[in-house]
C-alpha positions as CSV (number, residue, x, y, z in Angstrom):
1,M,-184.9,51.3,-62.6
2,S,-187.3,49.9,-60.1
3,E,-190.1,51.9,-58.6
4,I,-189.7,53.6,-55.3
5,I,-192.2,52.5,-52.6
6,H,-192.8,55.2,-49.9
7,I,-194.2,54.1,-46.6
8,K,-195.4,57.0,-44.5
9,T,-197.6,55.5,-41.7
10,V,-197.5,52.4,-39.5
11,S,-200.7,51.3,-41.2
12,N,-199.0,51.4,-44.6
13,F,-196.0,49.5,-43.1
14,N,-198.4,46.7,-41.8
15,Q,-200.3,46.6,-45.1
16,F,-197.0,46.4,-47.1
17,F,-196.0,43.3,-45.0
18,G,-199.5,41.7,-45.1
19,V,-200.1,41.8,-41.4
20,E,-203.2,42.9,-39.5
21,K,-204.0,46.6,-39.1
22,P,-202.2,48.0,-36.0
23,K,-204.3,48.5,-32.7
24,H,-202.6,51.9,-32.1
25,P,-201.9,54.4,-35.1
26,L,-198.3,55.1,-33.9
27,I,-197.0,51.7,-32.7
28,S,-197.1,48.2,-34.1
29,I,-195.2,45.0,-32.9
30,I,-194.6,42.4,-35.5
31,Y,-193.3,39.0,-34.7
32,H,-192.2,37.6,-38.1
33,D,-190.5,34.8,-39.8
34,D,-188.5,36.1,-42.8
35,K,-189.9,33.4,-45.1
36,K,-193.5,34.3,-44.2
37,L,-193.2,38.1,-44.4
38,R,-191.5,38.6,-47.8
39,P,-193.4,41.3,-49.6
40,K,-194.2,40.9,-53.2
41,Y,-192.1,43.9,-54.0
42,D,-188.8,42.0,-53.0
43,G,-186.0,43.8,-54.7
44,S,-187.7,47.2,-54.9
45,R,-186.5,50.4,-53.4
46,V,-188.4,51.3,-50.2
47,V,-188.4,54.6,-48.3
48,I,-189.8,54.3,-44.8
49,D,-190.7,57.5,-42.8
50,L,-190.8,55.8,-39.5
51,Y,-188.5,54.8,-36.7
52,T,-188.0,51.1,-36.2
53,I,-186.6,49.0,-33.4
54,A,-185.7,45.5,-34.5
55,L,-184.4,42.4,-32.5
56,R,-182.2,40.5,-34.9
57,N,-182.5,37.0,-33.4
58,S,-181.3,35.1,-36.4
59,K,-178.5,32.9,-37.4
60,E,-178.2,34.9,-40.7
61,S,-176.7,38.1,-39.3
62,S,-176.5,40.5,-42.2
63,F,-178.8,43.5,-42.5
64,R,-179.1,45.8,-45.5
65,Y,-179.8,49.5,-44.9
66,G,-179.5,52.0,-47.7
67,R,-176.5,51.0,-49.9
68,N,-174.6,49.3,-47.2
69,S,-174.8,45.8,-45.6
70,Y,-174.1,45.4,-41.9
71,D,-173.2,42.3,-39.9
72,F,-174.6,41.7,-36.4
73,D,-174.3,38.9,-33.9
74,E,-177.3,36.9,-32.9
75,G,-179.7,38.8,-30.6
76,S,-178.7,42.4,-31.6
77,L,-181.1,45.4,-31.4
78,V,-181.2,47.5,-34.5
79,F,-182.5,51.1,-34.2
80,T,-183.3,52.9,-37.6
């Protein structure tokens, strides 16, 4: 069984993805290219205690959340 990574803060989230520290402790905007932001823990289970809003602007339109995989069209907003 793989380890469970627990992300509790915005700073933890940014550190996990290897981006700069957020300018505000409660909000972070990350523009990313999936190939560039792959964490080294790819395949691990991750628990995130944050709300996220993501714009899925990709030709690859699948998104995995929990045990399920969801399909979205290009340009969909995802709130989790």
